[in-house]
C-alpha positions in Angstrom: 99.7 -19.0 243.4 97.1 -18.0 240.9 98.3 -17.9 237.3 97.0 -16.5 234.1 97.5 -18.6 231.0 97.5 -17.0 227.6 98.7 -17.5 224.1 101.2 -15.0 222.6 99.8 -12.9 219.8 102.6 -12.0 217.3 100.3 -9.5 215.5 101.0 -10.6 212.0 100.2 -13.2 209.3 102.4 -16.2 210.4 101.6 -18.2 207.3 102.8 -15.3 205.1 106.0 -14.9 207.1 106.6 -18.7 206.8 106.3 -18.5 203.1 108.5 -15.3 202.7 111.3 -16.8 204.8 111.1 -20.4 203.7 110.6 -21.7 207.2 107.9 -23.8 208.8 104.8 -22.2 210.3 106.0 -23.3 213.8 109.4 -21.6 213.3 107.8 -18.5 211.9 105.4 -18.4 214.8 108.1 -18.8 217.4 110.2 -16.1 215.7 107.3 -13.7 215.5 106.6 -14.3 219.2 110.2 -13.1 219.9 109.8 -9.9 217.9 111.5 -11.2 214.8 109.2 -10.2 211.9 111.4 -10.0 208.8 113.8 -12.2 206.9 117.0 -10.4 207.9 116.3 -10.5 211.6 115.1 -14.1 211.5 118.2 -15.3 209.6 120.5 -13.5 212.0 118.6 -15.1 214.9 118.6 -18.6 213.6 122.2 -18.5 212.3 124.1 -16.2 214.8 127.4 -15.5 213.0 130.5 -13.9 214.4 130.7 -11.7 211.3 127.6 -9.9 212.6 129.4 -8.6 215.7 129.6 -4.8 215.8 132.9 -3.0 216.0 133.8 -2.0 219.6 135.1 1.3 218.3 131.5 2.4 217.8 131.2 2.8 221.6 131.6 6.3 223.0 135.1 6.9 224.3 136.3 3.5 223.1 139.1 5.0 220.9 140.1 7.3 223.8 140.2 4.5 226.3 142.2 2.2 224.0 144.7 4.9 223.3 145.2 5.6 227.0 145.9 1.9 227.6 148.0 1.6 224.5 150.2 4.5 225.5 150.5 3.1 229.0 151.7 -0.2 227.6 154.2 1.4 225.3 155.6 3.7 228.1 155.7 0.9 230.7 153.2 2.4 233.1 151.7 0.2 235.8 148.1 -0.7 235.0 145.7 -2.2 237.5 142.4 -3.8 236.4 139.7 -3.1 239.0 137.2 -5.8 238.8 134.2 -7.2 240.7 133.6 -10.4 242.7 130.6 -11.9 240.8 130.8 -14.2 237.8 130.6 -11.3 235.3 133.2 -9.3 237.2 135.6 -12.2 237.5 135.4 -13.1 233.8 135.6 -9.4 232.7 138.8 -9.2 234.8 140.2 -12.4 233.2 139.5 -11.2 229.7 141.2 -7.8 230.2 144.1 -9.3 232.1 144.9 -11.9 229.4 144.4 -9.3 226.7 146.7 -6.7 228.3 149.3 -9.4 229.1 149.3 -10.4 225.4 149.9 -6.8 224.5 153.0 -6.7 226.8 151.5 -4.6 229.6 152.8 -4.3 233.1 149.4 -5.2 234.6 147.9 -6.6 237.8 144.3 -7.1 238.8 142.4 -6.2 241.9 139.0 -7.7 242.9 137.5 -6.1 246.1 136.4 -8.2 249.1 132.6 -8.4 249.2 132.4 -7.9 253.0 135.4 -5.6 253.6 135.0 -3.2 250.7 131.7 -4.0 249.0 130.9 -3.5 245.3 132.8 -1.1 243.1 135.8 1.2 243.6 136.9 1.8 247.2 138.6 5.1 248.2 140.9 3.4 250.7 142.0 0.8 248.1 142.6 3.5 245.5 145.0 5.2 247.8 146.8 1.9 248.6 147.1 1.2 244.8 148.7 4.6 244.3 151.1 3.9 247.2 152.1 0.7 245.4 153.0 2.8 242.3 150.1 2.0 240.1 149.4 4.6 237.5 146.4 3.6 235.4 143.1 2.1 236.5 141.0 0.1 234.1 137.7 -0.9 235.5 135.4 -3.7 234.4 131.8 -4.4 235.4 131.9 -1.4 237.7 132.8 2.3 237.9 129.8 4.0 236.3 128.5 5.1 239.7 131.9 5.8 241.4 131.9 9.6 241.2 133.8 10.3 244.4 136.2 7.4 243.9 137.1 8.5 240.4 137.6 12.1 241.5 140.0 10.8 244.2 141.9 8.7 241.7 142.3 11.5 239.3 143.4 13.8 242.1 146.0 11.3 243.1 147.4 11.3 239.5 145.7 8.1 238.1 144.5 7.9 234.5 141.1 6.2 234.8 139.3 4.2 232.1 135.9 2.9 233.0 134.4 -0.1 231.2 131.0 -1.0 232.5 127.5 -2.0 231.4 125.3 -0.9 234.4 122.5 1.7 234.0 123.7 5.3 233.9 123.0 7.2 237.2 120.6 10.1 236.9 118.9 12.8 238.9 115.2 13.4 238.2 113.7 16.8 238.8 110.1 17.7 237.8 109.9 14.5 235.7 113.1 15.3 233.7 116.1 12.9 234.0 119.6 14.3 234.0 122.2 11.6 233.4 125.8 11.9 234.5 128.9 9.8 234.6 132.1 10.0 236.7 134.9 12.4 235.6 137.1 9.6 234.2 139.5 10.0 231.3 137.3 7.6 229.3 133.9 6.1 230.1 133.0 3.1 227.9 129.4 2.0 228.5 127.0 1.3 225.6 124.1 2.5 227.8 125.2 6.2 227.6 122.7 8.3 225.8 125.5 9.7 223.5 126.8 6.3 222.7 126.0 5.2 219.1 126.7 1.5 219.7 123.7 -0.3 218.3 123.3 -3.0 221.0 122.9 -1.8 224.6 122.5 -5.1 226.5 126.1 -6.5 226.7 127.2 -7.7 230.1 130.4 -6.5 231.7 132.4 -9.3 230.0 130.8 -8.4 226.7 132.1 -4.9 227.0 135.5 -6.2 228.1 135.6 -8.5 225.1 134.9 -5.6 222.8 137.6 -3.5 224.5 140.1 -6.4 224.0 139.2 -6.6 220.2 139.8 -2.8 219.9 143.1 -2.9 221.9 144.4 -5.8 219.7 143.6 -3.9 216.6 145.3 -0.7 217.9 148.4 -2.7 218.9 148.7 -4.3 215.5 147.4 -7.7 216.6 144.6 -9.3 214.5 141.4 -8.6 216.5 140.1 -12.1 215.6 142.7 -13.4 218.1 140.5 -11.9 220.8 137.7 -14.3 219.8 139.3 -16.8 222.1 137.6 -14.9 224.9 134.1 -15.6 223.5 133.7 -18.8 225.5 134.4 -17.0 228.7 132.1 -14.1 227.8 129.4 -16.6 227.1 129.5 -17.8 230.7 129.2 -14.2 232.0 126.4 -13.3 229.6 124.2 -16.2 230.8 125.0 -15.7 234.4 124.4 -11.9 234.4 121.0 -12.6 233.0 121.1 -10.2 230.1 118.9 -10.7 227.1 120.1 -13.5 224.9 119.4 -11.6 221.7 121.5 -10.0 219.0 125.1 -9.9 220.0 124.6 -11.7 223.2 123.0 -14.6 221.3 126.0 -14.6 218.9 128.4 -14.7 221.9 126.6 -17.5 223.7 125.8 -19.6 220.7 129.4 -19.6 219.5 130.8 -19.6 223.0 129.0 -22.9 223.8 130.6 -24.5 220.8 134.0 -23.5 222.1 133.2 -24.5 225.7 132.3 -28.0 224.6 135.9 -28.4 223.5 137.6 -25.9 225.8 141.4 -26.1 226.2 141.3 -24.0 229.4 142.8 -26.2 232.1 140.9 -24.6 234.9 137.5 -24.8 233.1 138.2 -28.5 232.3 138.9 -29.2 235.9 135.7 -27.4 237.0 133.6 -29.2 234.4 135.0 -32.5 235.7 134.5 -31.6 239.3 130.9 -30.7 238.8 130.1 -34.0 237.0 129.3 -32.7 233.6 132.4 -33.8 231.7 130.4 -36.3 229.7 127.5 -34.0 228.9 126.9 -31.5 226.1 127.3 -28.1 227.8 124.3 -25.8 227.3 123.2 -22.5 228.6 121.6 -24.4 231.5 125.0 -25.7 232.6 126.4 -22.2 232.5 123.6 -20.6 234.5 123.0 -23.3 237.1 126.3 -25.2 237.4 129.4 -23.5 236.2 128.4 -19.9 237.0 127.4 -20.6 240.6 130.7 -22.3 241.2 132.5 -19.2 240.1 130.2 -17.0 242.0 130.6 -18.9 245.3 134.2 -17.9 245.8 133.3 -14.2 245.9 130.4 -14.9 248.2 132.1 -16.9 250.8 135.8 -16.4 250.4 137.7 -14.4 247.7 136.8 -14.1 244.1 140.6 -14.3 243.4 140.2 -18.1 243.7 137.9 -18.3 240.6 140.2 -16.0 238.6 143.3 -18.1 239.6 141.4 -21.2 238.4 140.8 -19.6 235.0 144.5 -18.6 234.8 145.9 -21.9 236.1 148.1 -23.8 233.7 149.0 -26.8 235.9 146.4 -29.6 235.8 147.0 -30.7 239.4 146.7 -27.2 240.8 143.6 -26.7 238.7 142.0 -29.8 240.2 142.7 -28.6 243.7 141.2 -25.2 243.0 138.2 -26.7 241.3 137.6 -28.9 244.3 137.7 -25.9 246.5 135.2 -24.0 244.4 132.9 -26.9 244.4 133.0 -27.2 248.2 132.3 -23.5 248.6 129.3 -23.8 246.3 127.9 -26.6 248.3 128.3 -24.5 251.5 126.6 -21.6 249.7 123.7 -23.8 248.7 123.2 -24.9 252.3 123.3 -21.3 253.6 120.9 -20.2 250.9 118.3 -22.8 251.9 118.5 -21.9 255.6 118.3 -18.1 254.8 115.3 -18.4 252.5 113.4 -20.4 255.1 114.2 -17.8 257.7 113.1 -14.9 255.5 109.9 -16.7 254.6 109.0 -16.9 258.3 109.7 -13.2 258.6 107.4 -12.4 255.7 104.5 -14.5 257.1 104.8 -13.3 260.7 105.2 -9.7 259.5 102.1 -9.9 257.3 104.3 -8.4 254.5 102.4 -10.0 251.6 99.8 -7.3 251.8 102.4 -5.0 250.1 103.4 -5.1 246.5 107.1 -4.6 247.3 109.0 -6.7 249.8 112.0 -5.2 251.7 113.3 -7.6 254.4 116.0 -6.8 256.9 117.6 -9.7 258.6 121.1 -9.1 260.2 121.7 -12.9 260.5 121.7 -13.5 256.8 125.2 -13.8 255.2 125.5 -10.8 253.0 126.7 -12.8 250.1 123.4 -14.7 250.1 121.1 -11.7 250.1 120.8 -11.5 246.3 120.1 -15.2 245.8 117.6 -15.2 248.7 115.9 -12.1 247.1 115.6 -14.0 243.8 114.1 -17.1 245.5 111.5 -15.0 247.4 110.7 -13.0 244.2 110.1 -16.2 242.3 107.8 -17.6 245.0 105.6 -14.6 245.5 106.2 -12.7 242.1 106.9 -9.5 244.0 109.9 -7.1 243.7 112.1 -8.2 246.6 115.0 -6.6 248.5 116.9 -8.5 251.2 119.1 -6.5 253.5 121.5 -7.8 256.1 124.1 -6.4 258.4 127.2 -5.1 256.6 130.5 -4.2 258.1 129.7 -0.5 258.3 126.0 -0.4 257.6 123.1 -2.6 256.3 123.5 -3.7 252.7 121.8 -6.0 250.4 120.4 -6.9 247.0 117.1 -6.8 245.1 115.4 -8.8 242.4 112.5 -7.5 240.4 109.6 -8.6 238.1 108.5 -7.5 234.7 106.9 -4.1 234.9 108.9 -2.9 237.9 112.2 -1.1 237.1 114.0 -1.6 240.4 116.9 0.7 239.4 114.5 3.6 238.6 112.4 3.0 241.7 115.4 3.0 243.9 116.7 6.1 242.1 113.6 8.0 243.3 114.6 7.2 246.9 118.3 7.7 246.5 118.3 10.3 249.3 117.6 7.4 251.7 120.6 5.4 250.6 124.4 5.7 250.9 125.1 3.8 247.8 123.2 1.9 245.1 123.3 0.7 241.5 122.1 -2.0 239.1 119.6 -2.8 236.4 115.8 -2.8 235.9 115.7 -6.4 237.2 118.4 -6.3 239.9 120.1 -3.9 242.2 122.5 -3.6 245.1 122.3 -1.0 247.9 123.6 0.1 251.3 122.0 2.4 253.8 121.9 3.5 257.4 119.8 1.3 259.7 117.5 4.2 260.6 116.6 4.6 257.0 115.4 1.0 256.4 111.8 1.5 257.4 111.8 4.9 255.6 113.0 3.2 252.4 110.4 0.4 252.8 107.6 2.9 253.2 108.8 5.0 250.3 108.9 2.0 247.9 105.6 0.7 249.0 103.9 4.1 248.8 105.4 4.9 245.4 104.7 1.5 243.9 102.1 1.6 241.1 101.9 -2.2 240.5 98.3 -3.5 240.2 97.0 -7.0 241.1 97.1 -7.9 237.5 100.8 -6.8 237.3 101.8 -9.1 240.1 99.8 -12.1 238.9 102.1 -14.5 237.2 101.4 -14.9 233.5 102.2 -18.0 231.6 102.5 -17.1 227.9 102.5 -20.1 225.6 103.9 -19.9 222.1 101.1 -22.0 220.6 98.3 -24.4 221.4 99.2 -27.8 220.0 97.9 -31.4 220.1 99.7 -34.5 221.1 100.1 -35.5 217.4 102.4 -32.5 216.9 105.0 -33.9 219.3 107.7 -35.6 217.2 111.5 -35.6 216.7 111.1 -33.0 213.9 109.1 -30.8 216.3 112.0 -31.1 218.9 114.6 -30.3 216.2 112.8 -27.2 215.3 112.8 -26.0 218.9 116.5 -26.8 219.2 117.2 -24.1 216.5 116.2 -21.5 219.1 118.8 -22.5 221.6 120.5 -21.1 223.7 117.6 -20.2 225.9 117.6 -17.6 228.6 116.3 -14.1 229.4 114.8 -12.5 226.3 114.6 -15.9 224.6 112.8 -18.2 227.0 112.4 -21.9 226.3 109.3 -22.3 224.1 106.1 -23.2 225.9 103.2 -25.0 224.3 99.7 -25.6 225.7 97.6 -28.7 225.3 94.0 -28.7 226.3 91.8 -31.5 227.7 94.4 -34.2 228.6 94.5 -36.4 231.6 97.7 -36.9 233.7 98.0 -40.7 234.2 101.4 -40.7 236.0 103.7 -38.3 237.7 107.5 -38.7 237.9 109.5 -37.1 240.8 112.4 -35.3 239.2 115.9 -34.1 240.3 118.0 -34.6 243.4 115.3 -33.1 245.7 112.5 -35.0 244.0 110.5 -31.9 243.1 107.9 -32.1 240.3 
């Protein structure tokens, strides 16, 4: 695929910034390329400190939600945590469950089945939970789009507290967006327009961690005790692909330190099972080894397995669970490879690459693989991609996007063609009737404003260097910018006019 190589232009005097901040010119350049252009922001970035975390009480409805849960704990009400089956949802559920248990709550958790119930709150499940005697629903990593389900829960007598991080649903009329949230007793989501919380990019586990801190403080427990959850929030933050800046950087940087000496029996078993026990755990291991193992359970079996592993206190049981997770992930990898190959054949035979948005329907694809497959296709062709498969009641699937194409907003414009959807600018999930698939595809293609330049991959280098620049000191400077991920990509340097004299085949699949 054709690529455009270019140097980033920070738009300021790097030498002057270097002098002002007492840092090298290289560090100053790399900071400026990441939008860090003053001493305060640079120091916070290079030395992410827990003391710089914001108070969760700054979030809209945080005090209200905490008080509802506190009163429920003190009065002995039955609380159910309604989670999600992906890595962020599992870890969010784990954090809230452990926090509420510590506060003496009568609490259980429920994670929906991907195939039977799908993402988010389910009306049938809400009624069953009520029949079981549950009285309070506390969501995590879901709920912000569950208008009908929340109305039903409230009608049945539930108190409902939503904690979520997904984009706020809206209706657009004549170019004006009208945002709305479910009629819950408290809605805690930093992306709400009225929310004064200064950082908007927390993942679901990040919001859950903040809620736990606030709940501890309200219950008379030192909120610092909730910092034990940072190592778990770090995994979810990397795996949910949110920007590793500001608070997310603080969480991941400090969480990695904790993970490298974790005392969680389940995590230790998983680290051993995946063969990284003797390695320094980095953001790479979270995103490409540990996270996928947790995700695989919700994709192919039940996400409860991953949660049980995190909660397990017996070493032997943990090793059995870890082995099961690993086997499921291997199965998931095989399914993914087969699915991607099949989808690529559809794209070629269907002459789909003439379009700037790809929407592929293949009823043979396992629905748990749709999102991964969409990501692989997106990476190969650099086009927004949605993969749909046959769900239990109707087709459903996931999409992955590219810079410059807000998938959530584009789907919002065609919401009349879908039964359910939600997500972020870079990823979304949806379900729709089969007769609307072609209509949605045509709608997205016709409304797409991407240009050829937009879909041409761009390789942006931090700087042009020479071979003499490469040294151990150079590497140490780069290491200061870890952990790398979305919003803080690994630094890239360009060297001109060199000859390749040898090529090494790397990795298990020998790809270079």
